[in-house]
N, C-alpha and C positions, 0 to 999 in steps of 0.2 A: 486219287490212284492211277498210274500210266496204265493204260491198255496195251495189250499183247502186239499189237502193231508197231505203237510210239519206240516200245522197249526192243522190236527186233529191228529197227530202221535206226535207232540210236547206236546200237551194237554193231550193225550194217557201216556206219559213220564213220564210228571209231576206227574200225579194221580197215577202212579206207586211209585213214588218216595212219594208223600205223604201215602201212605199204609206203607212205611217203617218207617218212620217220625214216622205216630201215634203209629205204634208197638213199637218203639224203645222207645219214652214218656211213653206208658202204664213199658213198663220195668224199666225204671229210677224211675217211678213213685214208682214201689213196691219195689226196691233196698234203695229209699232213706226212704220208711219209715222203715225199720228195720237198717237202718244204722242210722236214727237217734235217733232210740230208744237207741243203741249200744252207741252212744256218752254220750247223757244224761243222762246213766248210770255209765259210765268212769269219767267223767269231776267230780263229788264231790270228789271221793276217791282221784284221781291224785292232786287235788289242795289242797285237806288236806293234804297228805302227803308229798307235797311242802312247805306250811307252817309247820307243826310238823318237816322236817328237816331242814329247815332255822333258826328255831328256838333254836333248838340243835346244827346249827351249830356255831351260835351266843354264844356259850359261852364255845367255845375248843379252842385249839392251832390250826387255819389253817394247818400250813406248816407239822403237825404231820400226814395229812390226804391227800391221795391222789388227792383226787378229790375237794378237797377243796381248793386246794394250788394254789395260785393268781400267775402268772409267766408276765414276760413282752411279751406281745404277737407278737411274732415275726414269729410265724407257725400258722394261723389262718383256721380254715375249716368251709364254710358252708353246712348244710345238705340242698339242695334244692329238696322241696317233690313233685313234679307234678303228673299227671295220668300216664296209661301205654296205653289209648287211646285216640282219638279226639274227633271231636262231641259234645263239651261240649261248646262251646260259647270262652267266652276267659279267659278259667280258667287256663288253663295252659302259652298261652299267657302273662298275667298278673304276674304271678309268674317270668315267665322267664326275663320279663323285669322289673321287681321288684330286681333280682339277679345280672343284670347284671350293673344297678344301684350302687347297693353296692360295686360289683368288683369295678367299678371305681373308687371310692371315699376309696380302700382299694390296690394303687397301688402299696404303698412303703413296704409294706406288702404281707410277701411269704404266697400267700393262696390257698390251694386247696377246690375239690367238693368233696362232698359225694351226689351222686344223688340217689333219690327214686321214680320210676318212668321212664316208658320209653320215654315219652315225655322231659323232660327234661336230659336226659341222652341221646336222640340222636342229640338234637339241642346242647350240649355243648361241644361234640363229633365232631362235624362239626367246631366250633369256636376253638378248641385246645387249651380246656382249660384240667388243670389238675386233673383229677378224679381220688381219689385214692380208690375209693371203688362205687360200684354201685349196686341195686337192684332192679330188674325190674321182672313184669309179676308175681303179687302174690295177685293183689287187688281183683280178684274174690273168694278166698280161704283166706281172710287175717283172721290169727288168732295171739295171742300174741305169739307164736313162732317165726315169723317174725318181731316182736317189740324186742325179746332176743337176736336176731341174730344181728340184728342192733347196740342196745344198748350194748352188748358185744365188738363188734370190737370197736367201739366210746372210750368203756371205756380203750381199749387196748392203742388205740393211742395214748389218754390223760396221762395216768399212763406210759407209758413209754416213756412221755418226748417228742413225734414227733409230738404234738401240743401242743398248748398254749392258745386256745382258742378255741370254737365251739358254732356256731350259728345257728339257725332253722330257713328256711324260709317256709312257707305253708298257705294255705288256712284255715281260719278258720271257721266254719259253723255256720251259723246265721240263715237263713232261705233257700228257694227252689228257692229265687231270690235272696238274698244277703251271697256273702263271703269279710269275712275281710283276707288281707293278714299280717301277724303276722311275725314278727321277732323277735325272742327272743334269748337269751344266756341260753344255755344249759351246756354246763362247761365253766368256773368252777362254782361251784355250791355256790348259794349269801347266804351270811348270813344274819338272818334278824336284822334290826336295833331295837339294845334296848333301850329301852326307862324306864327310870328309875319311877318306880307312886308306891305310897302307894298299897299295898296290894297285888304287883306283887311278885311271889316267883316262886325258882326253884321248877325242878323234882327230886326223885331219881330215877336214871336209876340202872337196872341189868342187866349183872354184874357191867357193867360203863358204861358210856355215849360213851367212844371211841369202844366199842365191838357194841354196839349197832347202831354207825355211821356206822362201816363197814360192818355191815349186811344190814342198812338199803338202805345204799348209789346205791349201783347197781341195788336192786329192783325201787329206786326212779327214774335211769336214763330209763329201761327199761318200767314203767310204763309213764313216760314222752313223750318216742318213742310211745307207744301204742295209748294215746292218740290224740299223733298229727298224727298217721296214719288214728285214726277213724274218726276226723276234718278235713281230707282232703278226706278222703273218700266219708262223706256225702256231703262235700261243690259241689266233684264232680259229685255226682248223681244228686243234686239242680240243677246244671249248665246244665248239659245234659236235664234236664226234661224242666226245662226254656229253651232251645234252641233247642228243636226237636216240643215242642208248639211252638216257633215262627215260625220255619222252615214249619208247617203244615198249618199257618195261614198264611203265605206267599205266600204256595203253593193252598190255595184259592182265592186269589186276583190275582195271575196270571193265575188260569184255568179262571176265571171271564172276565180276560181279554182278553185272548185270546180265550174265547170263543166270546164277542161280535166282534172282529176282524173275526173272523171265519165266524159269520153270516152276517159283512157288506160286504165279500168278497164274500161270497154266493150270496147275493142279488146283487151284482154290477155285477157277470158273468152270473145272470140269465138276470138281466134288459139288458144285452148286447146280449145274445143269442137273446132275444126276439125282440130287436130293428134289429138284424141282420136279423131276420126271414122278419119282416115286410115290412124291407128295400128292401128284395130279392122279396116278395109278388107284391110292388109297383115298381117293374122294371118290371114284366112280365105283369102287365095290360098295 
């Protein structure tokens, strides 16, 4: 049975930990507010750009443009987006499990990984996976230059035909308590399905449709990477805030249980001491 000193020491330790979890929850809540604003602003532009590009791609010869060209997927890369840090519940674990499920389904294909975030990088390095590029420790100072750097690397690998298909695996932000794991194909760019309807008309492109595509496609890749980074960062902060709130509540319950145990142990000790005193006094009579 634990002594009163041990129980008291454990209660004080849990209270100290609880102060840390409360502080981390407040920090995550502040970061989440800003991250949520950023992703809500970025989504409309990213989705509209994707829609416009898909529409244009459906009207041209795909084989003339490197980022539209479809090839047999012999070399496939998966861009796995995790966090740089832990203490965010199952945020990183869920992404890693999803990535592993997909990798098991692609055993017959030569696949490689592009890891974004230290947690995913560290895990897949231990698993001896083929990581061809890694990006870590930048989420606290996240800006568009990071997305441009990643996008430039991805475009280079695809246009040089080192990769035939690139798929994103990331957490989509829904709310502070909900994140959805998304798997979507980044390259080759998928054209919009053309539906012939009365009243549908084509646009006039200046100087021409090929020049527009050449300039807009790299921008599209960078913007989609930027959106994914913002999605993942907002989802991470939401998961961390929820995890720290749960940890704080659990600490309250544990402190209450230990306090009850402390009082019972103390009462038992006092009762035992009184019994011994009474027994000793009776023995003297």
